[in-house]
N, C-alpha and C positions, 0 to 999 in steps of 0.2 A: 641241573644248573638253574638257579632262580631266574625268573623273568626279569627282575630288576638288574641282573648282571649282564643281560644280553642287550646289545644296541638295537633298539626298536625304531623302526621307521613309522612314527605315529601317523604321518600323513598317508602312508600306504595302507595302514590298518584302517584308518578312518574312511578311506575310499572303499575298502572292502566292506565295511559296515554299511555304507551308503548303498552299494550294489546289493547287499543282502536284504536291505529294507525294500528296495525296488522289486526284488524277486518275491518278497513276502506279500507286497501289495498286489502284484500280478497274480499270485496264487489265490488270493482272496477274490479277485475279479473274474478270472478266466478259468476254464477247465484245464486239466493237466496237459492235454495234447495241443493246446493253443500255442501259436508261434511266439506270442509275447512271453508266455511262461517259459518255454524252452530257451529262448534267447536270454532272458534275465537270469535263469538258473545257470546257464553256461558262463555268463559274465561274472556272476557271484563266485562260482567255482574257480574261475581263472584268477580272480582277485585274491581269494583265500589261498590258492596254491602258491601265488607269488609271495605272500607273507610267510607261509609255512616252509618255504624253501630257505628262509633266513633264520627262523626260530623253530625249535622242536615242537612247540605247542603254543597256541594263542588262547589266553584266558581273558574274557571280558566280564566285568561285573556290572550289575544293573541296580540302579537306585532310583525307582520311580521313573522320571523322564530323563534320566542321565545314564550315559555309558561310561564306565571307568576302565581305562587300560593302564595297568600299573598305577602310576601316580598321576596320570593324565585324565582330566575330566573333560569329556566331549560335550557336556551339557550346554545348551544355548547356542552352540556354534552352527548347527545345521538342523533344519526342521526334520529331515529324514532320520537322523540319528535319534532325535527325541521320540519320533513315532515308533521306531524299532524298540526303544527302551520301554515305552509305555505298553506296547504289545507283549513284551516278555514279562513285564511286571504283573500284568493281568493274569498271567499263568503262574505267578508266585515263583518265578525263576530268579535266583540270586546271582548265578554265574553260569557261564557256558565255556567249555574248553574244547577247542578245535584241534584235531591231530591230522598230520599229513595223510593223504590217501582218501579223502572224502569222495564218495561216489555220488553221481547225479541223483539216483533214486533215493539215496540216504538223505541228501539235503532236501529233496522235494518232499519226502515223507515228514521230515522234521518241520518244514515250513507249513505243510498242511495241518500238522498237529497243533501248532501255535495259532493257526488261522481260525481253528474251531473255538467257539466261546467256552469258557470254563463253567460247567454246569454242576449245580449242587455241591460246590466247593470241592469236587473230586478232580484232582489233576492226574490224568492218565499218563503224563510224562514220567511220573515216578516209577511206573512199571514198564516203561519202554526203554529198550537198550539200543543205542546206535554205536556201531563199531568205531567211528571216528569223531563222534560228537558226544561229549559228556555234559549232562545237564545237572546243575546243583540247585535244588529247590530250597526255599526258605524253611528252616527248621523252627517251627513255632514252639516246640517243646523247650527250647532254650530261652524263650522270652517269658518274663514274669511281670504281671501287673498287679499291684497290691492296692489296698485302700489306705495305706499309711500316708502320713503327710509328706514324708520324704522317701525317696528310693535310693538304696545303698547298694554298691557293688559288693559281691562276695569277696571277703578279704583274702580268700585262698586263690583267687584268679590270678594267674601269672600275667605280668605286664608284657604285651606283645612287642616284638622288635619293631623298630621304625621301618625297616626295609620291607616288612611284610604287613604293615598296618592295614592298607586298603585291600591287599590281596586276600588276607585271611578273613577280614570282616567285610563281607560283601552283602550282608543282609540289612541294608538301609539303616546305618547307625548314625547317631550324633554323639561323637565321642568326647569325653572330658579327659583331663590329664591329672595324674597325682603329682603333688609337689615333690620336687627333688630334695627339698630341705630334710635333713635327717630328723629334725625335731617336729616336723609337721605331722599331724594326724592324717589318717586316711580321709580323703575328701569324698563327699557324696558325688556320684557321677550321674550324668544324664543317661536315661534309659537306653540300652543298646537295642533299639527298635527302629521302626520306620519313623522318619521325622514328622510325617503327617499324622501318624498315630499319636506321637507325643504331643503335637500341637493340639490335637483334639482333646487329650486328657487335660491339658492346661486350660484350654478354652472353657471346658466344662467344669473346671474347679476341682477335678478329682486328684490333682497333684498340687501341693502348696507352691504357688508361683514364687513366693519370697525365697523358699529354700532353693529352688532351681536357679533363681537369679544369683544367690550367693555362690552356688556351685559354678555358675558361668563366670562370675567375677573372679573367683579363685582360679578357675581354669585359665583365664586370660593372664592373671598375675604369674601363673606357673610356667608360662611359655618362655623358653630360653633358646638361644641359638647363636651360632657363630656366623658372621657375615660370609665366611668362606665355605660354609656347609650348605650347598644347594639343596641337599636332601631335606634339611630342616624346613626350608621354604615350601617344598612340595608337601611335607607332612602337615603343616599348619593349613595350607591352602586346601588340602584334602578334607581336613576336619571341618573347615568352614564351609565346604560344599554342602554338607548336611545341615549346618547351621543356617545357611541361606534359605534352604527349603523350609526349615522349622519356622524362621522368622516371618517368611512370606505367608505362612498358613495361620499365624497367630492373629487374634483380633487386634484392633488398632491400639488399644490401651496397653496390652501386654507387649506388643511389638515396640511401642515407644519406650517402655521400661528397659527392654533389652538394649535398644539403641542408645539410651541414655547412659547405661553402664559402659557400652562400647566407647561412646564419645568421651566419657570421663577418663577411661583408661588411656585412650590415645592422647588426650590433652595433658595428662600427668606425665607422659613419657614422650616429650616432643621429638627427641632425636634418636630414639632407640630403634634398633634393628627389628625388635619384636613388633613395634607399632607399624613399621613399614610392611612387614610380612603379613600381619593381620589385615591391614588396609587393602593389600593386594588380593586377599582372598574373599573379601566381601563384595557382593554384587553391586553393580552401579545403581540400581533402583534403591537399594537399601542405603547406600552411601548418601544419595541425594536426599532421601527421607530423613536420615539422621542429621544431616547438616541443616535441612529446612526446619526440623524440630528444634535444633539448638538455636538457630537464629530467632525463631518465634519466642523461645524461652528466654531470650536476652543473653545467652551465653556467648562469650567472646571466642571466636574461632582462631585458635593459636596457629603460629607458623607451621607447626608439624602437620596440621591438617591440610595444608596447601597441597601436600602430596595426594591427598584424597581427591581434591578438586582437579588436579592434573590427571588423575586416573579417570575420573568421571568424564573429562573432556577429551580423552584419548590423546593426551600430550605427554604421558609418562613413557619415557624411552630408555631409562637406565635401570640397571640392576641395583637394588639397594645395597649399600655397603661397598660398592665398587667405585663410585664417583659421586661427587657432590652435585646438587641440583644446578648450581651455577657453574657450568663447566667451561665458560668462556665463549660458548656458542651464542652469537648475537640473536639467532632465530629462536632461542629457547627462553621462556620466561623464568626468572629466578624466583626462589622462595621469598626473598626479601621484597622483590617487586610485587608479587601477588599479595603478600602480607600488607604492604602499604595500600594496595588497591582496595583491600577489604575494609580498611578503616575509612569509613565514610567521611570523617572530618578532614582527612588528608588526601582525598582523591585528587584535589586540584593540583597537588604537587607531583602527581604521577602522570596524569594525562597531558597531552601536548597542548600548547596554547591555542592552536588552531581548532582542535576538537573542543576545548573549553569554551571558545567563542561561540561555536555552533550550539552547544548546550544552553548557554546563557541567552542566545537569541531566541531559541525555541521557548525558553521559560518566560521571556518577556512578551513574546508575541502571541502565545497560545491563550485562548480565552474559551471558557465554557459558557455557552449561552443556551437558554431554553428557547427553542424555536417552535412555534405553533403554526397551524394553518397549512397553506399550500407549500410553505418553505420548510415544513417539518421533515425530519429524517425519514426517508422512505423505508421503514422497517420491513414492510411486506416484500419489498424488492430484494432485500438482503437476507431475509430468513432462509431461503433455499441454500444459501452459501454455508449455512450451519449444518446442512444435511450430511450424514455420514459418508455418502457416496461422493459428494462434492469435496469433502475434506480429504478423503482417500486420494482423490485426484491431485489435490494440492500437495499432499505429502509426497506422492509419487514424483511430482515435478521437482520438489525440493531434493529428494534423493537422487534424481537424475543429475541435478546440478552438483551434488556432492561427488558422485562417481566420475563426473567430468573433470574434477580437479586432480592435482598430483597428490594422491594420498597413498597410505600404506596398504599393502595387500590385505591385512587383517581387517582394516576399516572397510575396504572395498567389499570384502566377503559379507560383512555385517549388513551393509547397505543393499547389496543385490539380493540377499536372502529376504530382506523386508520388501523389496520391490516385487519379488515373486509372490509373496503372500498378498500384497496389495493388488497385483494383477488378477488373482483369483477373485478378490472382492469386486474389482472393476467389471468383471464378467457379469455379475448379477445385474448391473445397470446397462449392460451392452455397450460399455465405453471402449469400443475396439480401437478407436483412434489413438488413445493414449497407450494402450497395450502394444499396438503396432510400433509406436514410437520407441517404447522401451525395448522391444524385441530388436528393432533395427540398430539402436544405439549399442546394445550388448553385442550384436554381431560385429559392429565396427570395432568395438573395444577388443574383441577376440583376435582381431587382425592388426590393429594399428597402435594399441597401447604399448608404451615403451617397456614396461616391466613384464617379464615373462610370466611371473606368478599371477599378475592381474589378467593377462591374456588367457591363461589357463582357467581362471575362475570364471571369466566371461563366457568362455567356450562351454564350460560345464553347465553354467546357468542357462545358456540358450537351449541345452538339451532338456532341461526341466520343462520347457514349454512343449516338448514333444512327448512327455510322459502321459499315460492315461489319465492321471489325476487332473491334468490341465486340459488335455484335448477333449475329454468327455464333457467338461463344463463349458468349454468354448463352443462345441457343437450345439449344446443345449441353448446357450445364449444366442448363437447365430440363428437358430430356428425361431426363437421368440422375437428377435429384433431384426429379422431379415428384411422387413419392409423399409427399415431406415438404413440398412447397411449399404455401403458403397462397394465398388469393384475392388478397392484396396483390401477390404475385409475378406472377400472371397480369395484373393491372391495370398493373403496372410495364412488363411486356413489351409490352403493347398500347399503352401511352403512348409507346413508342419509335417507333411509326408503322409504315407498310408496309415499311420497310427490313428488317423481320424476316421477311417473307414468303418470299423465296427459300430461306433456310436451313431454315425450318420446313417448307416444302413438300418440299424434298429429303429431309429426315428422314422425313416422313410417308409419302411414296409409296415409300420404299425399304424399309419394314417390311412383313412378311408379315401380321402380326396387327394389323388396324386397331383392334380393340376396345381393345387396350392402349395405343393412341396417341390416345385421345380428347382428351387435353390439347393435342396439337398441332393437331388438327382445330378445337378451340374457338378457338385463336388465328387460324387461317386463316379461319374463318367471320367474324371481325371485319373482315376486309379482302377481301370477295368479289370486287371488281373486280380488285384486284392479284393475288389468287390465281388467277383465271381467266386473266389475262394471262400470268403465269408458267407456268401449266400448259399453255397453248396453245403456248408456245415449245418445250416439251419433248415434244410429241406425236409428233415425228418420230424420237424415240429408237428404237433398234433392239431394245431389250429388251422383250419382250412383257409380262412381269409388270409392269414399270415403267409402260408405256403403259396397261395395264389399270387399275392403281391410279390413274393420272391421270384416267382416264375416270370412275372411281367418285367421285373427289374433285370433279370438275366436276359430276357428277350431283347430289351432295349440296349443293354450294355455289352452283351456278349457277341461272339462271332460264331462261325460254324462249329468251332471246337466245343462250344457250350451245349451242342445238341446231345452229346454223350451224357451230360449231367441230367438232362431233362427227360430223355427217352423212357427210363423206367417208370416215370410218374404217369405215363399214359394209362397204366392199370389202376390208377387211383380210383377210389369209389365215389369221389365227388366229381360230378360232371363238369362243373365250372373249371376245376383244375385240369381235367382232360382237354377242354377246349383251349385253355391257355397254353398247355403243352403243344397241342396241335398247331396253334398259331405260331408259336416260337419255331417249331420244326419246319413249317412252311416258309417262314422268313429266312431261316438258315439254309433253305433248299436241301434239307436232309432227305435222303431216299426213303427213310421210314415215314416221313411226313406224308408222302403221297399214299402210302399203304394205309396209314391210319385214317387219312381223309376219305378214302373209298369205303372203309368200314363205317365211318360216321355217316356218309351219304346214304348208306343202305340201312341205317338204323330205323327201328320202329318208332323212335322218339322224334316227333316232328320238330321239336325245339332244337334238338341236336342237329337235325338235317339242315334247318335254315341257318343255324350258326355256322355250320361247315360251309354252306354256300357263300355266306358273308365273308368268311376267311379266304375263299377262292377269289372273291371279288377284290379284297384288300391286297392280297399278295400276288394276284395275277398268275395263278397256277395254270400255265399253258396246257399242261398234260391232262388237266381235269375237264377240258372242253367237251370231249366226247361223253364223259360221265354225266355232265349237266344236260347235254343235248338229249341223252337217253331218258332223262327225267321229265322232259317237256310233254305236256298233254297236246298231242298233235291235232286232235279234234275235241276241244274242251266241251263238255256237256253241262257241267255245273258252274255256277258263278265262282266258286272257290278255285276252280281249275284255272280261271283267267288270272286270279290273284297269284296263284302258284307260278304260272308262266311268267308273269311280270318280274318276279324275284329272280328267276333263272335267266331271263333275257338280259337284265341289267348286269348280272355276273358274267354272262357270256360276252357282253359288250366290253367289259373291262379286260377280258382275256384277249379278245381279238383274234381267235383262231379261225382262219378262213375255211377250214375243213367242214364247218357246219353251215355254210351259206346255203346249200341246197335245202336244208330243213327250214331255214328262215324264209326262203322264197315261197315254200308251200304254205307256211303260216301267214305270210303277207297276202296270199291269194284267197284266204278264207273270206266268204261274203255273206254267210247266213248264220244266225245264232238265235237262241232263245233270249239271249242277253246282248242286244246289239250295241248298247253303250259300253259294256264290258269288253266286247270284241274290239270296238274302236279304240278304247284306252290301251288295250294290250298291243294293238298294231302301232299306235303312236310310240309306245315304249320300244317296240322292235326297231322302228325306223330311227329313233333317236340313238339307240345303241350301236347303229352302224358306224358312228364316228370313231369307235374303237378298233375297227378292222382296217386292214390295208386298203387304200382308196380303190385300187384297180379291181379288188375282189368284190366290191359292193356297188360299182358304177351302174351296172345293168339294173340292179334292184332299186337304186335311187331314181333312175330314169322312169322305171315303171310306176314309182310312187308319184312322180310329177304328173303323170297322165291319169291318176286316180281321181275319185270323186270327193274324197275327204280333204277339205281345205287345210286342216291342221297338218296332215301328212304331207301335202304338197309344199307347204311352207317349210317344214323340217328338211325335206329333200332339197329344196332350192338353196337353203342356207348351207347345207353340207357340201353341195356341189360348188358353190361359190367360194366357200372357205377352204376346203381341203382338196377339192378335185377341179381341175380345169375342164370345163365342159367340152365335150368333143363336138365338132361340126356335124 
């Protein structure tokens, strides 16, 4: 059963293509086991399955940046569809046919294949077979480029049926038509090749442009159709899809020649159905350029071209041939009205008297004066307003005003698509305030807009803000402009969800200075589970600094459950990583942390020993008190022994384990040394550390210090007794 005979839900297929493009982008960015890849593949499979439950097969054709489904052209409607089309075109794919039963591994393999760049003009898709995905590549053997002045179609080629025109010719063609007149000779046809390639040949002068223009003029003249035959409208619109691509790629001089031919044809047949069909298939930009060129050339714009103006302004709402433009609706501008308006000499008869008065007042009061000196126009003040970033903001505000009005869903879709693109541009300048405003308005529209289709469009657009393409750039912009960012920016990024974690984490752990990246840490701390998951994936990285930073992040964000992730890294050959792992395990109060600590305290590496003592002091490891007490030099003989004891005494004071008080009493009673000043300094540290012990356990020791000869020690003891301990009578 041909696809054209099956009722196709174009909207559902278009959504499936959008989901397929999202999966393709995730495959490019993330490894196969990443959660984003799995989720997007599942979503794309679900969308394709829903389509293939209704039709036995789904065939899409690709023409550069355009996806064709039957007679429907998705080009220009959605950025995602155009991205998918360009990606497939780069692999010389002309069409893809999907069959029911696609497996996840099959779709993943296909997407990875098209994610790889095409090298040395060799497309390995030609030798790859997928059970439920059939790929048709462009057959260049069927394309011929000659050095002749004109290119002719083979006379033996059979004319294709209308119903299969775009299905069979999917290899980027710009098609002409043979005249249906029995007396007409075969007409030269535009080359059946990619429109951009043909444009290149014309621009380079390899093809006689006059001959191609004659073919184009004859092609326009040969168009026939019945107002009741909707298929004819689709056929011509499809042909003109390729023509649009061709004209946009031509140099300005050639493009103006083609547009002049089009203008003359439309002007000669003011009320024909063919003129209406052709005008509906030409892109807005080309229509505007055609009319602008005609106006500059002094050509009169006939009433028939009013339809083109209405299309350009999005006010064309009727099918040609079904109802006249003036249908009695007072809200619609009639062709006669617009024709009168375009005649400059008669505009006074068209506009209201009130508006005419305003125009005349402006004309009589406006004066152009040359002002110099201090009253001159402040050009330096206004120059920044011509900057691209400023203009993007102004355009965004204008588009917000448009979508706030009561407009059609198709117009709403066009405006919000442009808003999304502008939002990505605004990120470059860190203009989060406007982006947040756009995001909030779209959220409101997804709930409160009257029209269900517009609510659905707004809801789907909001989701685009949460895709990696946007979140990655948003995090980068936040990192660059965080000093100027307000709390609202932080709240906005957090509202995008855990999708922001991978990029925020990569930025955070790649920086050497953690203190200057507190803004990134604050975001990651909002998603501890996702942060730990992403950090765990990266622990196998070979860069020691990177892994060390990951461990620090896990230590700060994670809980006791994160100890299982870090424990194996104790065996790492980098001592810095070992110490970070030890610190994290001690913080999580993991039982293995105490075991690793005792190993480190007995190490032959003094640096490792003192780092371990410092960790005991930071995390107040109560159980390590006896281990540190055993390391004290009870009768220090060398000066270094006093320094060693000072480090241990500070750590013991932070723990406050009273079991070692007897040892401290003995060291406080030392009175002779080869280094009396070192002994005095050590004993001051000892008495000062008593603040960390239970008051009742050190009271006797403090009173003994009060009766000592060292004035510094007496003062320390007096302060501690007054502050922490009520003196006994």
